[in-house]
Z-matrix of the N, CA and C atoms (Angstrom, degrees):
N
C 1 1.443
C 2 1.537 1 111.06
N 3 1.326 2 115.91 1 -37.73
C 4 1.445 3 117.79 2 -178.20
C 5 1.531 4 111.80 3 -68.86
N 6 1.309 5 119.13 4 -16.70
C 7 1.462 6 122.01 5 178.07
C 8 1.522 7 112.02 6 -89.86
N 9 1.300 8 117.31 7 -18.88
C 10 1.464 9 121.00 8 -177.40
C 11 1.526 10 110.84 9 -69.23
N 12 1.330 11 118.10 10 -41.61
C 13 1.467 12 120.62 11 -177.58
C 14 1.528 13 113.13 12 -62.40
N 15 1.319 14 119.07 13 -46.46
C 16 1.469 15 117.23 14 177.09
C 17 1.531 16 113.09 15 -63.67
N 18 1.326 17 116.85 16 -36.05
C 19 1.461 18 120.20 17 179.07
C 20 1.526 19 109.79 18 -67.55
N 21 1.322 20 117.23 19 -42.67
C 22 1.467 21 120.56 20 177.68
C 23 1.529 22 110.90 21 -61.92
N 24 1.305 23 116.07 22 -43.94
C 25 1.466 24 120.73 23 178.87
C 26 1.528 25 110.34 24 -60.75
N 27 1.300 26 116.64 25 -44.32
C 28 1.453 27 121.48 26 179.77
C 29 1.523 28 110.77 27 -62.71
N 30 1.314 29 117.09 28 -43.38
C 31 1.468 30 120.84 29 178.56
C 32 1.524 31 111.12 30 -63.71
N 33 1.318 32 117.74 31 -43.15
C 34 1.461 33 120.84 32 179.21
C 35 1.529 34 110.86 33 -65.58
N 36 1.307 35 116.56 34 -40.82
C 37 1.465 36 120.96 35 -178.48
C 38 1.527 37 110.75 36 -64.62
N 39 1.320 38 117.69 37 -43.15
C 40 1.461 39 120.00 38 -178.67
C 41 1.528 40 111.71 39 -72.81
N 42 1.321 41 117.65 40 -27.11
C 43 1.456 42 120.70 41 179.07
C 44 1.532 43 112.15 42 -75.93
N 45 1.329 44 117.73 43 -24.92
C 46 1.456 45 121.55 44 -176.28
C 47 1.526 46 112.68 45 -93.18
N 48 1.274 47 118.16 46 2.42
C 49 1.458 48 121.32 47 -178.91
C 50 1.523 49 110.38 48 -66.45
N 51 1.352 50 115.45 49 133.69
C 52 1.459 51 119.59 50 176.89
C 53 1.522 52 110.31 51 -78.72
N 54 1.293 53 114.78 52 144.62
C 55 1.453 54 119.49 53 176.85
C 56 1.531 55 108.43 54 -76.04
N 57 1.319 56 116.86 55 133.63
C 58 1.451 57 121.17 56 178.89
C 59 1.520 58 108.25 57 -81.13
N 60 1.345 59 114.52 58 123.70
C 61 1.455 60 119.86 59 -178.99
C 62 1.510 61 109.61 60 -104.48
N 63 1.316 62 118.31 61 139.74
C 64 1.466 63 120.08 62 178.19
C 65 1.524 64 110.50 63 -65.00
N 66 1.329 65 117.00 64 145.14
C 67 1.464 66 120.93 65 180.00
C 68 1.524 67 112.00 66 -101.45
N 69 1.294 68 116.75 67 8.79
C 70 1.461 69 120.99 68 178.33
C 71 1.506 70 111.72 69 118.88
N 72 1.306 71 114.96 70 175.24
C 73 1.452 72 120.99 71 179.18
C 74 1.527 73 109.48 72 -71.24
N 75 1.322 74 118.11 73 135.97
C 76 1.464 75 119.01 74 176.61
C 77 1.527 76 110.27 75 -67.24
N 78 1.332 77 115.58 76 144.69
C 79 1.458 78 118.94 77 179.31
C 80 1.521 79 109.48 78 -81.13
N 81 1.308 80 115.36 79 153.87
C 82 1.457 81 121.77 80 -177.04
C 83 1.520 82 110.03 81 -85.39
N 84 1.319 83 116.98 82 120.58
C 85 1.451 84 121.36 83 175.86
C 86 1.531 85 110.74 84 -66.94
N 87 1.333 86 116.48 85 -31.26
C 88 1.466 87 120.53 86 177.33
C 89 1.526 88 110.80 87 -64.33
N 90 1.336 89 116.70 88 -42.81
C 91 1.462 90 119.95 89 177.19
C 92 1.519 91 110.03 90 -70.10
N 93 1.324 92 116.90 91 -34.03
C 94 1.455 93 121.00 92 -177.68
C 95 1.516 94 113.43 93 -64.67
N 96 1.314 95 118.00 94 -39.63
C 97 1.471 96 121.11 95 -177.39
C 98 1.519 97 112.15 96 -83.07
N 99 1.313 98 117.31 97 -16.91
C 100 1.474 99 122.88 98 -175.64
C 101 1.534 100 110.43 99 -69.56
N 102 1.329 101 116.53 100 91.22
C 103 1.455 102 120.33 101 -178.18
C 104 1.527 103 109.38 102 -179.83
N 105 1.337 104 114.82 103 -177.99
C 106 1.460 105 121.49 104 172.85
C 107 1.516 106 108.14 105 -104.49
N 108 1.327 107 115.15 106 135.66
C 109 1.459 108 122.59 107 -174.76
C 110 1.523 109 109.12 108 -124.15
N 111 1.329 110 116.41 109 137.66
C 112 1.462 111 121.32 110 178.90
C 113 1.520 112 109.43 111 -109.48
N 114 1.322 113 116.20 112 131.81
C 115 1.459 114 122.55 113 -179.39
C 116 1.528 115 110.32 114 -70.04
N 117 1.353 116 116.52 115 131.12
C 118 1.461 117 119.76 116 178.61
C 119 1.528 118 113.00 117 -119.11
N 120 1.348 119 117.74 118 -20.26
C 121 1.464 120 118.41 119 177.99
C 122 1.522 121 111.17 120 -161.14
N 123 1.353 122 114.24 121 156.44
C 124 1.463 123 121.80 122 175.18
C 125 1.521 124 107.69 123 -135.69
N 126 1.330 125 115.59 124 129.45
C 127 1.460 126 121.37 125 175.48
C 128 1.524 127 108.84 126 -119.56
N 129 1.322 128 115.70 127 144.81
C 130 1.457 129 121.50 128 -177.61
C 131 1.525 130 109.47 129 -115.66
N 132 1.340 131 115.54 130 138.98
C 133 1.463 132 121.02 131 175.73
C 134 1.519 133 109.45 132 -135.92
N 135 1.313 134 115.06 133 153.48
C 136 1.458 135 122.53 134 174.81
C 137 1.521 136 106.37 135 -91.82
N 138 1.322 137 117.20 136 113.77
C 139 1.461 138 121.09 137 -176.56
C 140 1.527 139 112.58 138 -69.04
N 141 1.304 140 117.84 139 -16.02
C 142 1.460 141 120.37 140 179.46
C 143 1.517 142 112.13 141 -89.41
N 144 1.322 143 118.07 142 -14.62
C 145 1.453 144 121.80 143 -179.48
C 146 1.518 145 108.64 144 -78.42
N 147 1.300 146 116.22 145 109.54
C 148 1.470 147 120.74 146 -179.08
C 149 1.520 148 111.95 147 -93.21
N 150 1.337 149 116.95 148 6.03
C 151 1.457 150 121.37 149 179.40
C 152 1.511 151 111.58 150 -83.60
N 153 1.296 152 115.19 151 -157.09
C 154 1.460 153 121.22 152 -179.04
C 155 1.521 154 111.91 153 -99.82
N 156 1.309 155 117.47 154 35.46
C 157 1.464 156 121.14 155 -178.81
C 158 1.524 157 109.50 156 -65.71
N 159 1.310 158 115.08 157 133.37
C 160 1.456 159 120.52 158 177.47
C 161 1.519 160 109.86 159 -82.00
N 162 1.319 161 117.14 160 150.15
C 163 1.466 162 118.96 161 175.95
C 164 1.526 163 109.91 162 -64.20
N 165 1.307 164 115.44 163 150.87
C 166 1.459 165 122.46 164 179.36
C 167 1.525 166 108.12 165 -101.88
N 168 1.338 167 116.72 166 123.67
C 169 1.457 168 120.74 167 178.65
C 170 1.529 169 108.34 168 -75.65
N 171 1.331 170 115.94 169 110.60
C 172 1.464 171 121.49 170 -178.97
C 173 1.525 172 111.36 171 -110.74
N 174 1.327 173 116.30 172 20.92
C 175 1.464 174 121.06 173 -177.63
C 176 1.522 175 111.56 174 -56.43
N 177 1.319 176 117.47 175 -45.99
C 178 1.463 177 120.84 176 -176.60
C 179 1.526 178 111.40 177 -62.26
N 180 1.319 179 117.47 178 -33.71
C 181 1.460 180 121.70 179 -178.23
C 182 1.523 181 111.70 180 -84.45
N 183 1.328 182 117.19 181 -43.46
C 184 1.472 183 122.42 182 -170.99
C 185 1.531 184 114.28 183 -88.39
N 186 1.346 185 118.00 184 -28.94
C 187 1.464 186 119.72 185 -173.37
C 188 1.521 187 113.67 186 -83.68
N 189 1.306 188 117.59 187 -34.30
C 190 1.454 189 119.79 188 -175.74
C 191 1.516 190 110.85 189 76.37
N 192 1.324 191 115.92 190 -163.62
C 193 1.465 192 120.11 191 -174.60
C 194 1.534 193 113.47 192 -91.05
N 195 1.325 194 118.16 193 -21.33
C 196 1.469 195 121.25 194 179.12
C 197 1.521 196 108.92 195 -112.55
N 198 1.330 197 117.68 196 121.67
C 199 1.468 198 119.54 197 -177.43
C 200 1.527 199 112.67 198 -68.79
N 201 1.310 200 114.63 199 145.59
C 202 1.466 201 120.83 200 175.32
C 203 1.523 202 109.48 201 -74.64
N 204 1.323 203 115.18 202 153.79
C 205 1.463 204 121.85 203 175.39
C 206 1.524 205 107.51 204 -134.80
N 207 1.316 206 114.51 205 137.26
C 208 1.463 207 119.16 206 176.15
C 209 1.521 208 108.04 207 -127.31
N 210 1.323 209 115.53 208 136.39
C 211 1.459 210 121.67 209 179.55
C 212 1.524 211 108.37 210 -117.55
N 213 1.326 212 115.70 211 125.37
C 214 1.463 213 122.23 212 175.34
C 215 1.520 214 108.11 213 -105.73
N 216 1.326 215 116.29 214 131.21
C 217 1.455 216 122.33 215 176.06
C 218 1.523 217 106.84 216 -112.90
N 219 1.326 218 116.52 217 113.31
C 220 1.465 219 119.06 218 -176.65
C 221 1.526 220 113.20 219 -87.99
N 222 1.334 221 118.16 220 -3.81
C 223 1.468 222 117.90 221 176.75
C 224 1.530 223 111.21 222 -80.95
N 225 1.336 224 117.54 223 -33.80
C 226 1.462 225 119.09 224 177.45
C 227 1.540 226 112.97 225 -122.42
N 228 1.330 227 116.41 226 8.52
C 229 1.467 228 123.16 227 176.65
C 230 1.524 229 112.25 228 55.39
N 231 1.336 230 115.69 229 46.68
C 232 1.457 231 121.31 230 173.96
C 233 1.526 232 108.53 231 -115.37
N 234 1.314 233 115.37 232 160.13
C 235 1.454 234 120.82 233 174.58
C 236 1.515 235 108.57 234 -138.05
N 237 1.328 236 115.49 235 157.76
C 238 1.459 237 120.97 236 171.41
C 239 1.518 238 107.39 237 -138.30
N 240 1.316 239 115.35 238 138.24
C 241 1.451 240 122.42 239 -177.59
C 242 1.518 241 109.04 240 -120.28
N 243 1.319 242 115.93 241 122.82
C 244 1.456 243 121.93 242 170.96
C 245 1.529 244 104.63 243 -102.51
N 246 1.340 245 118.54 244 100.21
C 247 1.453 246 120.76 245 -170.41
C 248 1.523 247 115.23 246 -70.49
N 249 1.334 248 118.40 247 -10.29
C 250 1.461 249 118.92 248 -176.34
C 251 1.517 250 108.34 249 58.24
N 252 1.322 251 116.81 250 -130.45
C 253 1.466 252 120.84 251 177.71
C 254 1.531 253 111.36 252 -108.64
N 255 1.334 254 116.66 253 17.83
C 256 1.464 255 122.14 254 179.18
C 257 1.524 256 111.25 255 -69.44
N 258 1.318 257 116.75 256 146.19
C 259 1.467 258 120.41 257 169.47
C 260 1.527 259 105.79 258 -69.80
N 261 1.322 260 116.53 259 115.04
C 262 1.453 261 121.20 260 -168.82
C 263 1.528 262 111.81 261 -108.62
N 264 1.332 263 116.06 262 133.70
C 265 1.459 264 122.77 263 177.26
C 266 1.526 265 112.18 264 -109.30
N 267 1.337 266 118.57 265 -3.78
C 268 1.462 267 122.81 266 -170.03
C 269 1.524 268 111.97 267 -115.77
N 270 1.346 269 116.97 268 154.03
C 271 1.469 270 119.90 269 172.02
C 272 1.529 271 109.60 270 -63.69
N 273 1.318 272 117.06 271 151.05
C 274 1.464 273 120.17 272 -176.32
C 275 1.526 274 113.77 273 -81.25
N 276 1.316 275 117.70 274 -7.75
C 277 1.467 276 119.67 275 175.36
C 278 1.524 277 108.39 276 -159.99
N 279 1.314 278 114.41 277 164.03
C 280 1.456 279 120.08 278 178.56
C 281 1.512 280 110.14 279 156.21
N 282 1.310 281 115.27 280 -154.56
C 283 1.469 282 120.58 281 178.89
C 284 1.527 283 108.64 282 -110.28
N 285 1.316 284 115.05 283 164.96
C 286 1.457 285 120.79 284 179.11
C 287 1.516 286 108.97 285 -141.80
N 288 1.332 287 115.49 286 159.64
C 289 1.464 288 120.40 287 174.29
C 290 1.522 289 109.04 288 -155.85
N 291 1.329 290 114.60 289 152.08
C 292 1.467 291 122.18 290 172.26
C 293 1.518 292 108.31 291 -86.61
N 294 1.317 293 116.82 292 155.28
C 295 1.460 294 120.20 293 172.27
C 296 1.527 295 110.33 294 -72.20
N 297 1.333 296 117.84 295 -24.73
C 298 1.461 297 124.19 296 176.40
C 299 1.525 298 105.99 297 -153.38
N 300 1.325 299 117.94 298 118.01
C 301 1.465 300 120.64 299 -175.65
C 302 1.519 301 113.89 300 -65.66
N 303 1.324 302 118.37 301 -26.66
C 304 1.456 303 120.67 302 -179.64
C 305 1.526 304 112.38 303 -87.36
N 306 1.325 305 117.24 304 -40.85
C 307 1.467 306 122.17 305 -177.01
C 308 1.533 307 109.28 306 -134.06
N 309 1.341 308 116.91 307 69.21
C 310 1.464 309 118.63 308 -174.37
C 311 1.526 310 113.03 309 -72.92
N 312 1.315 311 114.98 310 143.25
C 313 1.464 312 122.33 311 172.18
C 314 1.520 313 109.92 312 -111.30
N 315 1.338 314 116.58 313 -14.90
C 316 1.464 315 120.78 314 -178.92
C 317 1.521 316 109.69 315 -152.79
N 318 1.327 317 114.44 316 151.77
C 319 1.457 318 122.27 317 169.93
C 320 1.525 319 105.48 318 -119.00
N 321 1.327 320 116.12 319 134.84
C 322 1.458 321 121.09 320 -178.53
C 323 1.519 322 109.65 321 -113.24
N 324 1.336 323 115.24 322 127.90
C 325 1.460 324 121.55 323 174.02
C 326 1.517 325 107.76 324 -92.74
N 327 1.350 326 116.01 325 137.06
C 328 1.457 327 119.87 326 -177.71
C 329 1.525 328 109.99 327 -134.43
N 330 1.336 329 114.53 328 136.76
C 331 1.455 330 120.84 329 176.44
C 332 1.518 331 107.26 330 -151.57
N 333 1.333 332 115.99 331 123.71
C 334 1.472 333 124.24 332 -179.47
C 335 1.529 334 112.28 333 46.80
N 336 1.311 335 116.01 334 46.07
C 337 1.456 336 121.47 335 175.35
C 338 1.516 337 115.01 336 83.31
N 339 1.315 338 118.45 337 -12.03
C 340 1.459 339 121.61 338 178.31
C 341 1.529 340 108.64 339 -88.79
N 342 1.341 341 116.43 340 132.68
C 343 1.463 342 121.03 341 -176.88
C 344 1.524 343 110.83 342 -119.82
N 345 1.337 344 114.81 343 142.67
C 346 1.458 345 123.13 344 177.43
C 347 1.521 346 107.74 345 -127.00
N 348 1.331 347 116.55 346 109.81
C 349 1.462 348 120.46 347 -179.88
C 350 1.518 349 110.09 348 -85.98
N 351 1.327 350 115.40 349 126.44
C 352 1.457 351 122.93 350 178.76
C 353 1.525 352 107.28 351 -115.12
N 354 1.320 353 116.32 352 114.31
C 355 1.461 354 120.48 353 -178.11
C 356 1.530 355 110.16 354 -79.02
N 357 1.329 356 115.90 355 128.63
C 358 1.461 357 120.67 356 178.21
C 359 1.522 358 108.81 357 -74.81
N 360 1.328 359 116.29 358 132.15
C 361 1.457 360 121.25 359 -179.07
C 362 1.523 361 112.14 360 -98.87
N 363 1.335 362 116.55 361 -5.01
C 364 1.465 363 122.44 362 178.28
C 365 1.524 364 107.51 363 -162.40
N 366 1.330 365 117.53 364 156.15
C 367 1.466 366 119.39 365 176.16
C 368 1.530 367 110.58 366 -62.62
N 369 1.314 368 115.52 367 152.28
C 370 1.463 369 121.10 368 176.90
C 371 1.518 370 106.75 369 -94.86
N 372 1.315 371 116.44 370 120.25
C 373 1.460 372 119.68 371 -176.07
C 374 1.508 373 110.41 372 -125.66
N 375 1.291 374 114.92 373 138.11
C 376 1.459 375 120.34 374 174.96
C 377 1.523 376 109.40 375 -113.66
N 378 1.299 377 116.63 376 -44.01
C 379 1.460 378 120.62 377 -174.48
C 380 1.515 379 113.25 378 -66.72
N 381 1.334 380 117.84 379 -29.73
C 382 1.457 381 119.91 380 -174.59
C 383 1.520 382 112.87 381 -87.90
N 384 1.328 383 117.71 382 -1.01
C 385 1.455 384 120.31 383 178.69
C 386 1.516 385 113.87 384 85.64
N 387 1.319 386 118.14 385 1.76
C 388 1.454 387 120.37 386 177.10
C 389 1.519 388 107.98 387 -81.15
N 390 1.306 389 115.04 388 121.47
C 391 1.450 390 119.86 389 -171.08
C 392 1.518 391 113.55 390 -113.25
N 393 1.327 392 118.25 391 25.49
C 394 1.460 393 120.73 392 178.96
C 395 1.518 394 111.30 393 -105.86
N 396 1.310 395 114.76 394 142.37
C 397 1.454 396 122.96 395 171.37
C 398 1.527 397 104.91 396 -120.82
N 399 1.322 398 117.02 397 114.77
C 400 1.464 399 121.58 398 -177.46
C 401 1.518 400 107.75 399 -117.48
N 402 1.337 401 115.33 400 117.69
C 403 1.456 402 120.83 401 -178.08
C 404 1.523 403 109.70 402 -127.02
N 405 1.312 404 114.90 403 154.47
C 406 1.460 405 121.06 404 -179.29
C 407 1.522 406 108.38 405 -126.31
N 408 1.330 407 114.80 406 127.40
C 409 1.458 408 120.92 407 177.91
C 410 1.522 409 107.79 408 -113.48
N 411 1.326 410 116.42 409 121.68
C 412 1.459 411 121.17 410 178.04
C 413 1.522 412 107.00 411 -94.31
N 414 1.325 413 115.11 412 112.59
C 415 1.466 414 121.82 413 -175.57
C 416 1.525 415 109.80 414 -104.63
N 417 1.308 416 117.09 415 126.76
C 418 1.469 417 119.33 416 177.58
C 419 1.524 418 111.02 417 -65.40
N 420 1.306 419 116.04 418 148.93
C 421 1.460 420 121.27 419 174.11
C 422 1.519 421 107.71 420 -91.69
N 423 1.316 422 116.21 421 130.36
C 424 1.460 423 120.15 422 179.16
C 425 1.512 424 110.85 423 59.05
N 426 1.303 425 115.99 424 -132.07
C 427 1.465 426 121.85 425 178.83
C 428 1.516 427 111.01 426 -102.27
N 429 1.317 428 116.95 427 44.64
C 430 1.475 429 122.68 428 -179.15
C 431 1.532 430 109.72 429 56.18
N 432 1.299 431 116.03 430 54.55
C 433 1.457 432 121.54 431 -178.86
C 434 1.517 433 110.01 432 -61.23
N 435 1.328 434 115.75 433 127.70
C 436 1.459 435 119.14 434 179.19
C 437 1.519 436 109.12 435 -80.49
N 438 1.303 437 115.61 436 128.70
C 439 1.454 438 122.18 437 -179.76
C 440 1.524 439 109.62 438 -101.45
N 441 1.316 440 116.46 439 -174.34
C 442 1.463 441 119.99 440 179.62
C 443 1.530 442 110.57 441 -60.24
N 444 1.285 443 116.14 442 154.11
C 445 1.471 444 124.18 443 -179.06
C 446 1.530 445 112.87 444 62.86
N 447 1.318 446 117.71 445 20.52
C 448 1.459 447 120.82 446 176.69
C 449 1.512 448 114.84 447 75.92
N 450 1.344 449 118.12 448 8.09
C 451 1.460 450 120.89 449 179.40
C 452 1.522 451 110.17 450 -76.81
N 453 1.309 452 115.77 451 153.03
C 454 1.457 453 121.29 452 178.39
C 455 1.515 454 108.44 453 -110.52
N 456 1.334 455 116.80 454 133.68
C 457 1.455 456 120.70 455 179.46
C 458 1.509 457 110.74 456 -63.62
N 459 1.319 458 117.92 457 127.55
C 460 1.458 459 120.75 458 -178.37
C 461 1.518 460 110.40 459 -154.25
N 462 1.309 461 113.96 460 146.90
C 463 1.451 462 121.75 461 175.34
C 464 1.533 463 106.34 462 -123.15
N 465 1.313 464 116.74 463 149.09
C 466 1.462 465 120.36 464 -179.59
C 467 1.522 466 109.64 465 -120.51
N 468 1.322 467 114.89 466 146.25
C 469 1.452 468 121.97 467 175.16
C 470 1.518 469 107.86 468 -120.06
N 471 1.320 470 115.71 469 128.22
C 472 1.458 471 120.50 470 175.75
C 473 1.526 472 107.40 471 -104.78
N 474 1.335 473 114.69 472 117.83
C 475 1.451 474 121.85 473 -178.24
C 476 1.535 475 108.63 474 -101.41
N 477 1.325 476 116.68 475 131.28
C 478 1.457 477 121.09 476 175.36
C 479 1.534 478 107.68 477 -114.18
N 480 1.326 479 114.29 478 123.29
C 481 1.459 480 122.22 479 -179.90
C 482 1.520 481 108.58 480 -115.26
N 483 1.334 482 116.42 481 150.31
C 484 1.454 483 122.47 482 171.00
C 485 1.522 484 108.96 483 -112.92
N 486 1.320 485 115.21 484 142.70
C 487 1.458 486 120.38 485 177.15
C 488 1.533 487 108.58 486 -67.25
N 489 1.315 488 115.99 487 135.58
C 490 1.476 489 119.42 488 178.47
C 491 1.506 490 111.22 489 -84.94
């Protein structure tokens, strides 16, 4: 008798399971990033601050009067950056790649062996009408000075671009 209840529960549980229905074809992140993007804002955060510090909007200081534009070409995996008057940390052209073409968490810009990893803060969508590209660049302070507890001093910039 003590074995009947668990078996009954198991049978009821498996019978009540909902069928998983497909939600459609996944959109291509490669097609999504393939475009020209115009910078609209920059926010700065201290990567070592584990508190509830809000990001600091540094758009007025970092962007300048002419917005930057970046173009990603997914057919040959090249990019070109017209920095405008933005304070620029990246090469103005080179190649790029996702860490995973199907489910990317980062896009890396590369030029003459130097790489800049930009963490994606949201999926890149074209089909759904979402036209923002939000990336985060973690920039070392100085020469990556090691602080207490083995932490490295770093500041991050979150760039928000709109599709042109």
